[in-house]
TORVOVO-528918 format. One line per field, with one value per residue (C-alpha): x negated, y, z; residue in three letters; residue number from 1. Coordinates in pm, whole numbers, plus 50000, padded with zeros to 5 digits. Layout:
<recs>
X	[X_...]
Y	[Y_...]
Z	[Z_...]
aa	[ALA_...]
i	[NUM_...]
</recs>
This chain:
<recs>
X	[50000_49847_49860_50143_50367_50263_50349_50693_50771_50667_50872_51171_51117_50991_50854_50629_50474_50424_50253_50033_49951_49856_49630_49468_49389_49358_48977_48920_49170_49032_48690_48852_49015_48682_48514_48751_48865_48528_48673_48762_49078_49212_49118_49314_49616_49576_49560_49886_50065_49913_50055_50398_50353_50247_50551_50780_50624_50650_51021_51080_50895_51034_50935_50866_50597_50252_50015_49658_49743_49385_49321_49668_49634_49291_49417_49730_49533_49264_49530_49708_49385_49322_49677_49621_49297_49466_49750_49502_49303_49617_49689_49343_49379_49102_48733_48536_48198_48095_48022_47885_47537_47611_47380_47575_47283_46945_46704_46443_46672_46712_46795_47086_47231_47608_47854_48050_48376_48272_48160_48479_48683_48497_48539_48910_48957_48835_49097_49233_49060_48725_48754_48833_48533_48303_48393_48371_48028_47863_48021_48126_47820_48012_47874_48049_48139_48313_48486_48611_48752_48923_49074_49152_48937_48636_48285_48209_48518_48391_48050_48210_48441_48148_47940_48231_48290_47921_47940_48248_48085_47771_47984_48170_47840_47711_48029_47982_47617_47478_47269_47124]
Y	[50000_50334_50640_50809_50503_50461_50825_50797_50472_50623_50938_50713_50536_50201_50024_49790_50089_50263_49949_49938_50309_50247_49952_50135_50456_50358_50327_50663_50845_50682_50828_51170_51117_51011_51322_51546_51336_51170_50898_50573_50493_50847_50855_50533_50687_50995_50778_50601_50925_51092_50825_50878_51248_51164_50941_51212_51469_51228_51169_51545_51569_51544_51233_51468_51660_51653_51546_51425_51161_51107_51476_51538_51256_51381_51737_51631_51404_51668_51929_51683_51619_51992_52044_51776_51946_52288_52150_51994_52317_52518_52288_52342_52602_52503_52480_52222_52382_52146_51868_52074_52186_52553_52844_53165_53368_53297_53249_53457_53759_53735_53494_53528_53321_53290_53033_52814_52949_53307_53218_53024_53319_53555_53324_53278_53658_53678_53740_53409_53407_53511_53244_52967_53050_53104_52769_52580_52728_52756_52462_52214_52293_52324_52523_52837_52645_52372_52633_52818_52493_52396_52737_52833_53147_53253_53168_53541_53586_53303_53470_53809_53665_53487_53808_54007_53740_53757_54135_54130_53873_54087_54389_54186_54064_54420_54544_54273_54377_54046_54224_54570]
Z	[50000_49900_50124_49931_49964_50328_50399_50237_50420_50756_50693_50625_50960_50828_51139_50940_50763_51097_51231_50923_50963_51326_51242_50952_51141_51507_51492_51325_51544_51859_51775_51751_52091_52241_52101_52296_52593_52673_52903_52723_52922_52892_52523_52467_52645_52429_52116_52206_52292_51988_51759_51914_51839_51480_51425_51561_51326_51033_51098_51063_50730_50380_50182_49890_50082_49931_50210_50226_50486_50608_50669_50813_51066_51178_51224_51412_51647_51708_51787_52015_52207_52241_52367_52633_52740_52755_52967_53209_53228_53307_53600_53753_54027_54266_54195_54390_54438_54716_54469_54183_54101_54077_54006_53996_53864_53720_54010_53834_53870_54247_54527_54764_55043_55017_55153_54915_55059_54989_54640_54574_54694_54459_54161_54239_54228_53869_53599_53473_53134_53284_53553_53302_53086_53386_53543_53213_53135_53479_53662_53393_53180_52852_52559_52437_52121_52324_52538_52230_52088_52413_52486_52129_52139_51936_52051_52090_52309_52529_52561_52633_52898_53065_53060_53209_53476_53580_53585_53810_54040_54065_54155_54418_54564_54566_54740_55005_55053_54928_54666_54621]
aa	[MET_ASN_ASN_ASP_ASP_LEU_PHE_ILE_ALA_CYS_VAL_ASN_GLY_ASP_ARG_LYS_ALA_GLN_GLY_PHE_LEU_TYR_LYS_LYS_TYR_GLN_GLY_LEU_LEU_PHE_LEU_ILE_CYS_MET_LYS_TYR_ILE_LYS_ASP_GLU_ASP_ASN_ALA_MET_ASP_CYS_LEU_GLN_ASP_GLY_PHE_MET_HIS_ILE_PHE_LYS_LYS_LEU_SER_ALA_MET_SER_PRO_ASN_ALA_VAL_VAL_ASN_LEU_ASP_ALA_TRP_LEU_ARG_VAL_VAL_MET_ARG_ASN_TYR_CYS_LEU_ASP_ILE_ILE_ARG_LYS_LYS_LYS_ARG_ASN_VAL_THR_HIS_ILE_ASP_LEU_GLU_ASN_SER_SER_TYR_ASN_MET_VAL_ASP_GLU_SER_GLU_PHE_LYS_ILE_SER_ILE_SER_HIS_ASN_THR_LEU_LEU_SER_LEU_VAL_ASP_ARG_LEU_PRO_SER_GLN_TYR_LYS_LYS_VAL_PHE_VAL_MET_TYR_ALA_VAL_GLU_ASP_LEU_THR_HIS_LYS_ASP_ILE_SER_ASN_GLU_LEU_GLY_ILE_SER_GLU_ASN_THR_SER_LYS_THR_ASN_PHE_PHE_ARG_ALA_ARG_LYS_LYS_LEU_ARG_LYS_SER_LEU_TYR_ASP_LEU_ASP_TYR_ILE_ASP]
i	[1_2_3_4_5_6_7_8_9_10_11_12_13_14_15_16_17_18_19_20_21_22_23_24_25_26_27_28_29_30_31_32_33_34_35_36_37_38_39_40_41_42_43_44_45_46_47_48_49_50_51_52_53_54_55_56_57_58_59_60_61_62_63_64_65_66_67_68_69_70_71_72_73_74_75_76_77_78_79_80_81_82_83_84_85_86_87_88_89_90_91_92_93_94_95_96_97_98_99_100_101_102_103_104_105_106_107_108_109_110_111_112_113_114_115_116_117_118_119_120_121_122_123_124_125_126_127_128_129_130_131_132_133_134_135_136_137_138_139_140_141_142_143_144_145_146_147_148_149_150_151_152_153_154_155_156_157_158_159_160_161_162_163_164_165_166_167_168_169_170_171_172_173_174_175_176_177_178_179_180]
</recs>
């Protein structure tokens, strides 16, 4: 069965065609899930849920639509993974600094002694977008490119938000007399 026939059959709700589509693309789409989700069990869950999302989207499409099935499946699965990541990030309201290797500033600039609770409080006071980028870069050790993909912002916006977060933290530390 070629991809055009497979697409039409899936759009029309043919269960055998959907099973064939799953078997044909599960390996490729699982690799996409692993790229974004990183954990094998969670990636497998994402794959299963992502296929349900794909079948739902297919049922709403016209059989006459012109679609590059390979590319469309990859894009839909990638976007589904990113949506899952965004939803998880929105639900994160507490930062666990006790178990992280965290350097708020480059040690060559200056050294300060600050409690984790104070630092956590300062980070929590950052504007939401600054805090997300700061935590993802400084705590989770993601690159600005990864952050931009996960948050749906440009790489330069990620860098700017991180710079502004550091600037606000420095000002807060200055106001608390931790730095001169």
